[in-house]
C-alpha positions in Angstrom: 126.0 -14.8 99.0 125.1 -11.8 101.5 121.7 -10.4 101.0 121.2 -6.8 101.5 118.8 -5.2 103.6 115.7 -3.2 102.8 116.4 0.4 101.5 115.0 2.1 105.2 117.3 0.6 107.7 116.6 3.4 110.4 112.6 3.3 109.8 111.3 1.9 113.1 107.9 0.0 113.4 105.0 1.6 114.8 104.2 0.4 118.3 100.9 -1.5 118.4 98.3 0.6 120.3 99.8 3.9 119.1 97.0 6.2 118.3 96.3 7.5 114.7 95.9 11.0 114.2 92.7 12.2 113.4 92.9 14.4 110.2 95.6 15.8 108.5 98.6 16.9 110.2 100.1 20.7 109.6 100.8 21.9 106.6 104.2 23.9 105.9 103.9 27.6 105.5 100.2 28.0 106.1 99.9 30.3 109.1 97.1 30.4 112.2 96.5 26.6 111.4 94.3 24.4 114.4 96.1 22.6 116.2 92.7 20.9 118.8 89.5 21.9 119.6 87.0 23.7 117.7 87.0 27.8 116.1 89.3 29.8 115.3 89.4 32.8 117.6 90.7 33.3 120.7 93.0 31.1 122.8 92.8 27.1 121.1 92.9 24.2 123.8 94.7 21.6 122.6 92.5 18.9 124.6 89.6 19.9 122.4 87.6 22.1 124.6 86.1 25.3 123.9 88.3 28.5 123.2 88.6 31.2 125.4 88.5 34.6 124.7 91.7 36.6 125.8 90.5 39.6 128.4 92.0 43.3 127.8 93.0 44.9 130.9 91.0 47.8 132.4 92.8 50.9 132.6 93.0 51.8 136.0 91.5 55.2 137.2 93.4 57.7 139.6 92.3 58.4 142.4 92.3 61.9 144.3 95.4 62.1 146.5 95.4 65.7 148.0 98.2 65.0 150.1 100.7 65.1 147.3 100.0 69.1 147.3 102.4 69.3 150.7 105.7 68.5 150.3 107.7 65.8 151.6 110.8 64.6 152.7 111.5 62.0 150.6 109.1 63.2 147.3 110.2 66.5 147.2 113.1 67.0 149.2 113.9 70.4 148.0 110.7 71.9 148.6 110.4 70.3 152.0 113.8 71.5 153.6 113.6 74.9 152.2 110.3 75.1 153.8 111.5 74.5 157.4 114.6 76.5 156.6 111.4 79.5 156.2 109.6 78.3 158.8 112.8 79.0 161.7 113.4 82.2 159.9 110.0 83.1 160.2 110.0 82.3 163.7 113.4 84.5 164.3 111.5 87.5 162.7 108.2 86.8 165.2 110.5 86.3 168.4 113.9 87.6 167.8 115.1 90.9 169.3 113.5 93.9 166.5 117.0 95.5 166.4 118.4 92.2 165.7 115.6 91.3 163.1 116.4 94.5 161.4 119.9 93.9 161.3 119.6 90.6 159.4 117.1 92.0 156.9 119.4 94.6 156.2 122.2 92.4 155.6 120.3 90.5 153.5 118.6 93.5 151.4 119.1 93.0 147.8 119.5 96.9 147.4 121.6 98.6 144.9 124.2 99.0 147.9 124.4 95.7 148.7 124.1 93.9 145.3 127.6 96.4 144.5 129.4 94.9 147.5 128.0 91.2 148.5 126.0 90.0 145.3 126.5 86.5 146.0 125.7 86.7 149.6 122.7 88.9 149.4 120.9 87.2 146.6 121.0 84.1 149.0 120.8 85.7 152.0 117.3 87.6 150.6 115.8 84.2 149.5 115.6 82.9 153.3 113.1 85.2 154.6 109.1 85.1 154.0 108.0 89.1 153.8 104.6 89.0 155.5 104.9 85.6 157.7 104.1 82.1 157.3 100.1 83.3 156.4 101.1 85.7 153.1 100.1 85.1 150.1 103.5 83.9 148.2 104.1 81.7 151.8 101.2 79.4 150.5 102.1 79.8 147.2 105.6 78.7 147.8 104.6 75.6 149.5 101.9 74.5 146.7 103.7 75.9 143.5 107.0 74.7 144.4 105.8 71.2 145.5 103.8 70.5 142.0 107.0 71.9 140.3 109.5 69.7 141.9 106.9 66.3 141.3 107.2 67.5 137.6 110.5 68.0 136.8 112.6 67.2 140.1 114.3 69.2 143.4 117.3 70.4 141.0 115.6 71.7 138.5 112.6 72.9 140.5 115.7 75.4 142.3 117.0 76.3 139.2 113.9 77.8 138.0 113.4 79.4 141.4 116.4 80.6 141.3 116.7 82.0 137.8 113.3 83.8 138.6 114.8 85.4 142.0 118.1 86.8 140.5 116.6 87.8 137.3 113.9 89.7 138.8 115.8 91.3 141.5 118.6 92.3 138.8 115.9 93.7 136.1 114.2 95.8 139.3 117.5 96.9 141.1 119.9 97.8 137.9 117.6 100.8 136.8 117.4 102.1 140.3 121.1 102.4 140.3 121.5 104.1 136.8 118.3 106.3 137.6 120.4 107.4 141.2 123.8 108.0 138.5 121.5 110.1 136.5 120.2 112.0 139.1 116.8 111.0 138.6 116.6 109.1 142.1 117.7 110.2 145.1 120.5 108.4 147.1 118.5 107.0 149.6 117.3 104.9 146.8 120.3 102.6 147.3 119.6 101.5 150.6 116.0 99.7 150.9 114.6 96.7 152.2 114.2 94.0 149.7 114.3 90.2 150.4 111.6 87.5 150.2 111.0 84.3 147.9 108.4 86.0 146.2 110.1 86.2 142.7 111.1 82.6 143.1 107.3 81.8 143.5 106.4 84.1 140.7 108.9 82.3 138.3 107.8 78.7 139.7 104.0 79.7 139.0 105.0 80.7 135.6 107.1 77.6 135.0 104.3 75.4 136.3 101.9 76.8 134.1 103.5 75.6 131.3 103.1 71.6 132.6 98.9 71.5 133.0 96.4 70.9 130.9 94.9 74.2 129.2 91.7 73.9 131.7 94.0 74.5 134.8 96.6 76.6 132.7 94.6 79.7 131.9 92.5 80.2 135.3 96.1 80.1 136.9 97.8 82.6 134.7 94.4 84.8 134.4 94.1 84.6 138.4 98.4 84.9 139.7 98.9 87.2 136.6 95.4 89.4 137.5 96.4 89.7 141.0 99.6 91.3 140.3 98.3 93.9 137.7 96.3 94.9 140.7 98.9 95.2 142.8 100.8 97.3 140.3 98.1 99.3 139.6 97.7 100.0 143.2 101.1 101.9 143.1 102.2 100.6 147.0 105.7 99.4 145.8 105.8 99.7 142.0 109.5 98.2 141.9 108.7 95.0 143.5 105.4 94.5 141.9 107.3 95.0 138.4 109.6 92.7 139.8 106.8 89.8 140.2 105.4 90.4 136.5 109.0 89.9 135.5 109.8 87.0 137.3 106.2 85.7 136.0 107.1 86.1 132.1 110.4 84.4 133.0 108.6 81.3 134.1 106.8 81.7 130.8 109.9 81.7 128.8 111.1 78.5 130.6 108.2 76.5 129.1 110.1 74.6 126.5 112.8 73.3 128.9 110.5 72.2 131.7 108.6 70.5 128.9 111.5 68.4 127.6 112.6 67.9 131.3 109.0 66.4 132.4 109.0 64.3 129.3 112.3 62.5 129.7 111.2 61.6 133.6 108.8 58.3 133.3 107.6 59.6 136.7 106.0 62.4 136.2 102.8 63.3 135.4 102.6 63.2 131.3 103.4 65.8 128.9 101.2 68.7 128.0 99.7 69.2 124.7 98.4 72.9 123.7 
C-alpha cells in the first residue's frame, strides 16, 4: 500500500546557515516602510548607514552677455544680413557719383507719384537706404532694436513687424498728401519728394519690443523714444515724416498681443512678460 507524501511537496528546506531576517517583513498596503538603516527621512541606505539628505539644485544666475546686443550670422540672421545690405548702400551714398546717388534715391522714393506707378518696387527699395548715414540715431536703433526683437520672436516674425510698420506708416502719410493735391489743398509738387529709409520699420520694431520687456525697461523705452518723436514733431521740420514715426510706433504697440504669443511659443527666447 502506497503512502501519500506530505501536503506541501514544493516547499524547499531552508539551507543551513541562511541568515534569518531581523524583525518582521514588509506589510502589504502600508506605504513608506523602512527597508534598512535608521531614520525615516532622506535617502535610506540598505546597508544600515545613516540617511543622506537630497540636495536641491541651485538656480543658475544669468551672467551679463553684452555681445548679444549685436547681430550675428547664426543668432540673428535677418538683422545681420539686413545690416550688411544697409552698410553697402551707405557706402554707395558716401562714395558714388552724386548724380547716380540722387537717381537711385529718387527711384526708390515712396512719394505719391512712385507709389501710384510701382508701389511694390518703391516700398522695398526705399527700405534699402539709411537716411542720415550709419551714424544716425535710427541706424543705431536698427541694430539694437531688431537684434533684441529677433532674439525673442525669430527672424521671419521680426521682418513681418518691420514691414508692417514700414508699409502702413508710409501709406498713412502719403495717401493724405495725394488726396490733398486732388482737393487743391497742396501743390502738385508735393507728389514728388524724397522719402526713403528704415525709420518707420525701426519705430514699429521699438513699439513691439517694448511689449516684450519688463515694466522697468518698457516704460523708459517708450517714454524716451516717444518723447524724442514728439520733439521732432513740434520742431515742424518734416511734419509728415514725424507723424509717420509716431504712427509706426503705435503700430508696433498694437502688435503686443501677437508678439507676446510668439515669444511664449519659442522655448529659446526669454520668458513671457507680465504687465
